[in-house]
C-alpha positions in Angstrom: -16.5 19.7 12.8 -18.9 19.5 9.9 -21.0 16.4 9.4 -20.6 15.2 5.8 -22.8 12.1 5.8 -25.2 10.5 8.3 -26.2 6.8 7.9 -29.2 5.9 10.1 -30.7 2.4 10.7 -29.5 1.1 7.3 -30.7 -2.4 6.6 -29.9 -4.7 3.6 -30.8 -8.3 2.8 -30.3 -10.7 -0.1 -33.3 -13.0 0.0 -33.5 -14.5 3.5 -29.9 -13.5 4.3 -29.5 -10.3 6.3 -26.1 -8.6 5.5 -26.5 -5.8 8.0 -29.4 -4.4 10.0 -30.0 -1.0 11.6 -26.5 0.3 10.9 -26.0 3.8 12.2 -22.8 6.0 12.0 -21.7 9.4 10.7 -18.8 10.6 8.5 -17.4 14.0 9.5 -15.1 16.4 7.7 -11.5 15.1 7.8 -12.4 11.5 8.9 -10.2 8.7 7.6 -12.3 5.6 8.1 -11.4 2.0 7.4 -14.2 -0.6 7.0 -13.4 -4.1 8.0 -15.3 -7.4 7.8 -14.9 -11.0 6.6 -15.6 -11.7 3.0 -19.3 -12.0 2.3 -20.4 -9.8 5.2 -21.4 -6.9 3.1 -18.5 -4.4 2.9 -18.9 -3.6 -0.8 -22.7 -3.6 -0.6 -22.5 -1.1 2.3 -20.2 1.2 0.3 -22.5 1.0 -2.8 -25.6 1.8 -0.7 -23.8 4.8 0.8 -22.7 6.0 -2.7 -26.2 5.6 -4.0 -25.3 2.9 -6.5 -27.4 0.1 -4.8 -30.8 0.3 -3.0 -31.2 -0.7 0.6 -34.2 -2.2 2.4 -34.7 0.5 5.0 -33.0 3.4 6.8 -31.6 6.6 5.4 -28.4 8.0 4.0 -28.3 11.8 4.4 -25.6 13.8 2.8 -24.7 17.5 3.4 -26.1 19.7 0.7 -23.7 20.0 -2.2 -21.4 17.3 -0.9 -19.2 15.9 -3.7 -18.5 12.2 -3.4 -15.9 10.2 -5.4 -16.3 6.4 -5.6 -13.7 3.9 -6.7 -15.2 0.4 -7.4 -13.3 -2.7 -6.6 -13.3 -3.6 -10.3 -13.8 -0.3 -12.2 -15.9 -0.5 -15.4 -14.3 1.8 -18.0 -15.2 2.3 -21.6 -12.5 0.4 -23.6 -12.7 2.7 -26.6 -11.8 5.8 -24.7 -8.2 7.0 -24.2 -6.7 7.4 -20.7 -7.1 11.2 -21.0 -10.7 11.0 -22.2 -11.6 8.6 -19.3 -10.2 10.9 -16.7 -12.1 14.0 -17.9 -15.1 12.4 -19.5 -17.4 14.3 -17.0 -16.0 17.7 -17.9 -16.8 18.2 -21.6 -15.5 21.8 -21.9 -12.1 20.7 -20.4 -11.9 17.7 -22.7 -12.7 19.7 -25.8 -10.2 22.4 -24.9 -7.4 19.9 -24.5 -8.4 18.0 -27.7 -8.5 21.3 -29.7 -5.1 22.3 -28.4 -3.5 19.0 -29.3 -5.1 19.0 -32.7 -3.8 22.6 -33.4 -0.3 21.6 -32.3 -0.4 18.6 -34.6 -1.5 20.5 -37.7 0.6 23.6 -37.1 -2.3 26.0 -37.7 -1.3 29.2 -35.8 -4.8 30.7 -35.8 -6.3 27.5 -34.4 -3.4 27.3 -31.9 -4.1 30.8 -30.7 -7.8 30.0 -30.3 -7.1 26.7 -28.5 -4.7 28.4 -26.2 -7.4 30.9 -25.1 -9.7 27.9 -24.4 -7.0 26.2 -22.4 -6.6 29.4 -20.3 -10.3 29.8 -19.8 -10.9 26.2 -18.6 -7.6 26.1 -16.5 -6.8 23.0 -18.6 -3.0 23.6 -18.3 -3.0 22.9 -14.6 -5.4 19.9 -14.9 -3.3 18.2 -17.6 -0.1 18.8 -15.6 -1.6 17.3 -12.5 -3.1 14.4 -14.4 0.3 13.5 -16.0 2.1 13.8 -12.7 -0.4 11.6 -10.9 -0.6 8.9 -13.6 3.2 8.9 -13.8 3.4 8.3 -10.0 0.9 5.4 -10.6 2.9 3.9 -13.5 0.7 5.0 -16.4 2.6 7.3 -18.9 0.6 7.2 -22.2 -2.5 9.5 -22.0 -3.5 8.6 -25.5 -3.6 4.8 -25.1 -7.0 3.3 -25.3 -8.2 1.9 -21.9 -9.1 -1.4 -23.6 -5.3 -2.0 -24.1 -4.5 -1.6 -20.4 -4.0 -4.3 -17.9 -6.4 -4.7 -15.0 -4.0 -3.0 -12.7 -3.5 -0.1 -15.0 -7.2 0.4 -15.4 -7.5 0.5 -11.6 -4.8 3.3 -11.5 -6.6 5.3 -14.2 -9.9 5.0 -12.3 -8.1 6.0 -9.1 -6.5 9.1 -10.7 -9.9 10.1 -12.1 -11.5 10.0 -8.7 -8.8 12.0 -7.0 -8.6 14.6 -9.7 -12.3 15.3 -9.5 -11.4 16.7 -6.0 -14.4 15.3 -4.0 -14.9 16.2 -0.4 -15.5 12.5 0.5 -13.7 9.6 -1.2 -15.1 6.1 -1.0 -12.5 3.4 -2.0 -13.2 -0.3 -2.4 -9.9 -2.2 -2.2 -7.7 0.6 -3.7 -4.4 -1.3 -3.2 -5.4 -4.4 -5.2 -3.2 -4.7 -8.3 -1.0 -1.7 -7.4 2.7 -2.3 -6.9 4.4 -1.3 -3.7 5.7 2.1 -4.9 2.2 3.1 -6.1 0.7 1.9 -2.8 3.2 4.0 -0.8 2.5 7.0 -3.0 -1.3 6.6 -2.4 -0.7 6.1 1.3 1.3 9.3 1.5 -1.3 11.3 -0.6 -4.3 10.2 1.5 -2.5 10.9 4.8 -1.9 14.5 3.9 -5.0 15.2 1.8 -7.7 17.3 3.3 -10.5 15.0 2.3 -12.8 12.6 4.2 -12.2 9.0 3.4 -14.2 5.7 3.8 -12.4 2.7 2.4 -12.3 -1.1 2.4 -8.8 -2.6 2.2 -7.0 -5.7 3.5 -3.6 -3.9 3.5 -2.9 -3.7 7.3 0.0 -1.2 7.0 -2.2 1.0 4.8 -5.0 0.9 7.4 -2.6 1.6 10.3 -0.9 4.6 8.6 -3.9 6.3 7.0 -7.0 5.6 9.1 -8.0 7.2 12.4 -11.3 5.3 12.8 -12.2 1.7 12.1 -15.7 0.3 11.5 -16.3 -3.4 11.6 -19.3 -5.3 10.3 -19.9 -8.3 12.6 -23.1 -10.2 13.5 -25.0 -8.0 11.0 -24.1 -4.9 13.2 -21.6 -2.1 13.0 -19.0 -1.6 15.7 -16.9 1.6 15.8 -13.3 2.1 17.1 -11.6 5.5 17.4 -8.1 4.8 16.4 -5.9 3.0 13.8 -5.8 -0.7 13.0 -3.5 -1.7 15.8 -5.8 0.0 18.3 -8.8 -1.8 16.7 -7.2 -5.2 17.2 -6.8 -4.6 20.9 -10.3 -3.2 21.4 -12.0 -5.9 19.2 -10.5 -8.6 21.4 -11.8 -6.9 24.5 -15.3 -6.6 22.8 -15.3 -10.3 21.9 -14.3 -11.4 25.4 -17.0 -9.1 26.9 -19.7 -10.4 24.6 -18.6 -14.0 25.4 -18.9 -13.3 29.2 -22.3 -11.6 28.6 -23.5 -14.6 26.6 -22.5 -17.0 29.3 -24.5 -15.0 31.9 -27.5 -14.9 29.5 -27.4 -18.7 29.1 -27.1 -19.3 32.8 -30.1 -17.1 33.5 -32.0 -18.8 30.6 -31.5 -22.2 32.3 -33.2 -21.0 35.4 -36.0 -19.4 33.5 -36.4 -22.5 31.4 -37.0 -24.5 34.6 -39.7 -22.1 35.6 -41.3 -22.2 32.2 -41.3 -26.0 32.3 -43.5 -26.2 35.4 -47.2 -26.8 35.1 -49.1 -23.9 33.5 -51.2 -23.4 36.6 -48.0 -22.9 38.6 -47.3 -19.7 36.6 -50.8 -18.7 35.8 -50.7 -15.8 38.2 -47.2 -14.8 37.3 -46.6 -11.5 35.5 -46.7 -11.7 31.8 -43.5 -9.6 31.5 -41.5 -12.6 32.9 -42.8 -14.8 30.1 -41.8 -12.1 27.5 -38.4 -11.7 29.2 -37.9 -15.5 28.8 -38.4 -15.4 25.0 -36.1 -12.3 24.8 -33.4 -14.2 26.7 -33.9 -17.2 24.4 -33.3 -15.0 21.4 -30.2 -13.4 22.9 -28.8 -16.8 23.9 -29.2 -18.0 20.3 -26.4 -15.6 19.1 -23.5 -17.6 17.7 -20.2 -16.0 18.6 -18.1 -18.8 17.2 -15.9 -17.5 14.4 -15.9 -19.6 11.3 -12.4 -19.4 9.8 -10.6 -21.1 7.0 -8.9 -24.3 8.2 -5.5 -24.7 6.6 -4.5 -27.9 8.4 -3.0 -29.3 5.1 0.6 -30.4 5.5 3.1 -30.4 2.7 4.5 -33.6 1.2 8.1 -34.6 2.0 10.7 -32.5 0.4 14.4 -33.6 0.0 17.6 -31.6 0.5 17.9 -30.7 -3.2 15.4 -28.0 -4.1 16.5 -26.2 -7.3 19.5 -24.5 -8.7 19.4 -21.7 -11.3 22.6 -21.4 -13.5 23.1 -18.3 -15.6 19.5 -17.8 -16.6 18.8 -15.2 -19.2 15.4 -14.1 -20.5 14.6 -11.2 -22.9 11.4 -10.1 -24.6 12.8 -8.2 -27.6 14.9 -5.3 -26.1 13.3 -5.8 -22.6 15.7 -7.8 -20.3 13.9 -9.8 -17.6 16.9 -11.9 -16.2 20.6 -11.5 -17.0 22.9 -14.3 -15.9 20.8 -15.1 -12.8 22.2 -17.9 -10.6 20.9 -19.1 -7.3 20.8 -22.3 -5.2 17.5 -22.6 -3.2 17.7 -24.1 0.3 15.3 -26.4 2.0 12.5 -24.7 3.9 13.5 -21.3 2.4 10.9 -18.6 2.0 11.6 -15.8 -0.5 9.6 -12.7 -1.3 9.8 -11.1 -4.8 9.2 -7.3 -5.1 9.6 -4.9 -8.0 7.6 -2.4 -10.0 4.8 -3.7 -12.2 6.1 -4.9 -15.6 9.6 -5.6 -14.3 9.1 -9.4 -14.8 8.1 -10.9 -11.4 5.4 -13.2 -12.8 7.7 -14.2 -15.7 10.4 -15.1 -13.2 8.2 -17.8 -11.4 6.9 -19.1 -14.8 10.5 -19.6 -15.9 11.2 -21.5 -12.7 8.3 -23.9 -13.3 9.1 -24.4 -16.9 5.9 -22.7 -18.0 8.1 -20.3 -20.1 11.4 -21.3 -21.7 14.6 -19.3 -20.8 16.8 -18.0 -23.6 19.9 -19.6 -22.0 21.0 -21.2 -18.7 19.5 -24.2 -16.9 17.2 -24.9 -14.0 18.0 -28.0 -12.0 14.9 -29.1 -10.0 15.0 -31.7 -7.2 13.1 -34.9 -7.7 10.9 -34.6 -4.6 9.8 -31.0 -5.4 6.1 -30.7 -6.0 5.0 -27.2 -7.0 1.7 -25.6 -5.9 1.1 -22.5 -8.1 -1.3 -19.8 -7.2 -1.6 -17.6 -10.3 -2.4 -13.9 -9.9 -4.7 -14.2 -13.0 -7.1 -16.1 -10.8 -9.2 -19.2 -11.0 -9.2 -21.2 -14.3 -12.5 -23.0 -13.8 -15.6 -23.1 -16.0 -17.7 -20.3 -14.6 -20.9 -22.3 -15.2 -19.6 -25.3 -13.2 -20.7 -25.8 -9.6 -18.1 -25.3 -6.8 -18.4 -29.0 -5.7 -18.0 -30.2 -9.3 -14.8 -28.1 -9.9 -13.1 -29.8 -6.9 -14.5 -33.3 -7.7 -13.0 -33.0 -11.2 -9.6 -32.7 -9.7 -10.0 -35.6 -7.2 -12.9 -37.5 -5.9 -10.9 -38.7 -2.9 -8.6 -36.1 -1.3 -5.7 -37.7 0.6 -3.6 -35.3 2.7 -0.7 -35.3 5.2 1.0 -38.4 3.7 -2.2 -40.4 3.9 -3.0 -39.5 7.5 -6.2 -37.6 6.4 -8.8 -38.4 3.8 -11.6 -36.2 2.7 -14.5 -36.1 0.2 -14.6 -33.0 -1.9 -17.5 -31.7 0.1 -15.7 -32.2 3.4 -12.6 -30.6 2.1 -14.5 -27.5 0.9 -16.0 -27.0 4.3 -12.5 -26.3 5.6 -12.5 -23.3 3.3 -15.9 -22.1 4.5 -18.0 -23.5 1.7 -21.1 -24.8 3.3 -23.1 -27.5 1.4 -25.5 -24.9 0.0 -22.5 -22.8 -1.1 -21.0 -25.8 -2.9 -24.0 -25.9 -5.2 -23.4 -22.4 -6.4 -22.0 -21.8 -10.0 -18.5 -20.4 -9.8 -19.7 -17.3 -11.8 -21.8 -16.3 -8.7 -18.9 -16.3 -6.3 -17.5 -13.1 -4.8 -13.9 -12.2 -5.3 -13.0 -13.5 -1.8 -14.9 -16.8 -2.4 -13.1 -17.3 -5.7 -9.7 -16.8 -4.0 -10.6 -19.3 -1.3 -11.7 -21.9 -3.9 -8.5 -21.4 -5.9 -6.4 -21.7 -2.7 -8.3 -25.0 -1.9 -7.5 -26.4 -5.4 -3.8 -25.6 -4.9 -3.5 -27.1 -1.4 -5.5 -30.2 -2.0 -2.5 -31.6 -4.0 -0.2 -31.3 -0.9 2.5 -29.3 -2.6 5.9 -28.9 -0.8 7.0 -25.8 -2.8 4.4 -23.1 -2.9 4.6 -20.3 -5.5 2.1 -17.6 -4.7 1.6 -14.8 -7.1 -0.4 -12.0 -5.4 -2.2 -14.3 -3.0 -3.6 -11.5 -0.8 -5.9 -9.9 -3.5 -9.5 -10.4 -2.4 -8.8 -12.3 0.8 -10.2 -10.7 4.0 -7.9 -9.8 6.9 -8.8 -12.7 9.0 -8.1 -15.2 6.2 -4.8 -13.4 5.5 -3.8 -13.9 9.1 -4.6 -17.6 8.9 -2.7 -17.9 5.6 0.3 -16.2 7.2 0.3 -18.6 10.1 0.1 -21.5 7.8 3.0 -20.3 5.7 5.1 -19.5 8.8 4.8 -23.2 9.9 4.9 -24.6 6.3 7.4 -27.5 6.1 8.4 -26.8 2.6 9.6 -23.9 0.4 7.8 -20.8 -0.8 8.2 -18.0 -3.2 5.8 -15.2 -2.7 5.1 -12.2 -5.0 3.0 -9.7 -3.0 2.4 -6.0 -2.7 1.2 -6.6 0.9 4.1 -5.3 3.0 2.7 -6.7 6.2 2.3 -10.1 4.7 5.9 -10.1 3.4 7.4 -9.0 6.7 5.7 -11.8 8.5 6.6 -14.6 6.1 9.8 -14.3 4.2 13.4 -14.9 5.1 14.8 -12.6 2.4 13.7 -10.7 -0.7 14.6 -10.8 -4.4 14.3 -7.2 -5.6 13.8 -7.1 -9.4 15.3 -3.7 -10.3 14.9 -3.9 -14.1 17.2 -4.6 -16.9 17.7 -8.2 -15.6 19.2 -7.1 -12.2 18.0 -9.1 -9.2 19.2 -7.9 -5.8 19.1 -10.5 -2.9 18.3 -8.6 0.3 18.3 -10.3 3.7 15.2 -9.6 5.8 11.6 -8.5 5.2 10.2 -5.7 3.1 10.3 -3.0 5.8 14.0 -3.8 6.4 14.6 -3.3 2.7 12.6 -0.1 2.6 14.5 1.4 5.5 17.8 0.5 3.9 16.8 1.9 0.6 15.6 5.2 2.2 18.9 5.5 4.0 20.8 4.9 0.7 18.6 7.6 -1.0 19.4 10.1 1.8 23.1 9.4 1.5 23.0 9.8 -2.2 21.1 13.1 -1.9 23.7 14.3 0.7 26.6 13.2 -1.6 25.1 15.0 -4.6 24.4 18.2 -2.7 28.0 18.2 -1.5 29.3 17.6 -5.0 27.1 20.3 -6.4 28.3 22.8 -3.8 31.9 21.8 -4.5 31.4 22.3 -8.3 29.7 25.7 -7.6 32.6 26.9 -5.6 35.1 25.6 -8.2 33.2 27.4 -10.9 33.2 30.7 -8.9 37.0 30.4 -8.3 37.6 29.6 -12.0 35.5 32.6 -13.0 37.5 34.9 -10.7 40.8 33.6 -12.1 39.7 33.8 -15.7 38.1 37.2 -15.4 39.4 39.4 -18.3 41.8 42.2 -17.3 39.5 44.7 -19.0 36.8 43.9 -16.4 39.1 44.6 -13.5 39.5 48.1 -12.1 42.8 49.6 -13.3 43.5 50.8 -9.7 42.0 51.1 -6.3 39.2 53.5 -5.8 39.7 56.3 -3.3 37.6 54.5 -0.7 39.4 51.1 -1.3 42.8 52.8 -1.0 41.8 54.3 2.4 40.6 50.8 3.5 43.8 49.2 2.3 46.0 51.7 4.2 43.9 51.3 7.4 44.1 47.5 7.1 47.9 47.7 6.8 48.2 49.6 10.0 45.6 47.4 11.8 47.4 44.2 10.8 50.7 45.6 12.2 48.9 46.2 15.6 47.2 42.8 15.6 50.5 41.0 14.8 52.3 43.0 17.5 49.6 42.1 20.2 49.8 38.4 19.1 53.6 38.4 19.4 53.4 40.0 22.9 50.9 37.4 24.1 53.0 34.5 22.7 56.1 35.9 24.4 54.2 36.0 27.7 52.9 32.5 27.3 56.4 31.2 26.5 58.1 33.0 29.4 57.5 30.2 31.9 56.2 32.7 34.5 52.8 32.4 36.2 50.1 34.4 34.5 47.2 35.5 36.7 44.6 36.1 34.1 45.6 33.2 31.8 42.0 32.3 30.8 41.2 35.9 29.7 44.4 36.2 27.7 43.9 32.8 26.0 40.5 33.9 24.8 41.9 37.2 23.6 44.7 35.3 21.7 42.1 33.2 19.9 40.0 36.2 19.0 43.1 37.9 17.5 44.0 34.9 15.4 40.5 34.7 14.0 40.5 38.5 13.3 43.9 38.2 11.7 42.7 35.6 9.2 39.7 37.7 8.3 41.7 41.0 7.9 44.5 39.3 5.9 42.0 37.9 3.4 40.6 41.3 2.7 44.1 42.9 2.6 45.1 40.3 0.0 42.1 41.0 -2.2 42.9 44.8 -2.1 46.6 44.3 -2.6 46.0 42.5 -6.0 44.4 45.7 -7.2 46.9 48.1 -5.6 
């Protein structure tokens, strides 16, 4: 198997902080590799170093000669004035000019220009490229190739950038959080594409189903090192636990040995003057190894909800339109205590609008919401944090409350203490918000929501930018949350672990309430689609046969032979004689069967009888066809 890329002893620091050191691994042809680490451990930095977009301190990245690499950034920077089409083929000027010339010729109706443009389209193979581009963007939910990129949403820009990378047909694709801002149908399409594509892949993603179904190798950055696992995400989880336990046991042995060596070192210098110098050197090596901190610093979501009464909310005949676009049509529902609902649907169908209507952030056109008096909403908006980017982290939380009282008064924290539960150390708390990573911003936003002790959480895409470990902690928190929750998410694993049932927004105001998690819904939908395909195929076959029969009945007399041909007449005469013989043999067997006497070879004669009946049907059908022409 060909080696595409070799990374050797790669080291990267930011100031005094070492992100990773002496990282070594290779990427081979056909590899599908997932890169995992907690936020802030250097995942994106490592990808950028490998792609040649960021310098590293030491080491080497060696690519095979002529290797074509495609790179999708976490937040793609696209030129807003370019159209979708121009963005996707901006690196191929001849192709872009050919397509533009053809579209211009079609628009103006100049036949000479059209003939010339057609030749250029043929020469650059632009027909095939444009078809593939349209097909791919349609699968990803972008349909207007002439729309300026500046008019697209963040999710649509991510899709355009993704299509651009794939269509360049690289041999190695590097993807940084490719599923962020994609809806579930788009994620499933990308998942299917990457599974079957003959391309090497290195990607960072927090989507655990995506990792499990696409990747055959997992790399983890931990303790500034890289650890490799040959297998999918489920295999990685098992092996990582084994590694952590082995490292813990090894550390305990090192510390035990260190205690003995420390006693030796504490003796009078003359007592060890004659000892070998290697023992002293070994002591300092042990001390360094024993200083490794294997404790995992995780987000602490020990915040409890405030009391929530039996009455939650009731929606009665809610309608909401934006012009001709229908978001909700006569929606009615009574929400129960401790209920947890997931909301899924294609992008643009109105998921975020639904939860804004519930909270009164948008007015409905008709209908009423009846909210219980004890309900206290906690809203995590997918648009992200709404803090002053120049403000320090600690100041942002202090502005909300200088004294944070949680768990019905059982716990009281200062803003600094509370932030440490969300992994913001005192130095981190002094950072301006503009300097935070995407994961840090998400954690700060989550802290600002939970510090108010809500009893009804409304989470709009909470999984974006959170690392896998934090997602697991958030899942556990929500599973034990003594309140209600509505969750919009494209993370199928997250939904399966949390929700009791799902609202499927199908468009045109239709909301389907499905019992169970997303996987249950997807399996049901797949079964429904298969049944529909089978039904349509049967209906088409029935229609085809009906059309054939109608065609035969309505065939004009002038198209029929006036009489049998010589060959057909001979066949007709032979069939008449043959049918007489078959009927005679059948009658003889029936008489024997009905005689009541014992028949020695009954099995053989029964088989013969069945053969004759089948043969009779076949011969009679042909005899009838010929008799109509006789």
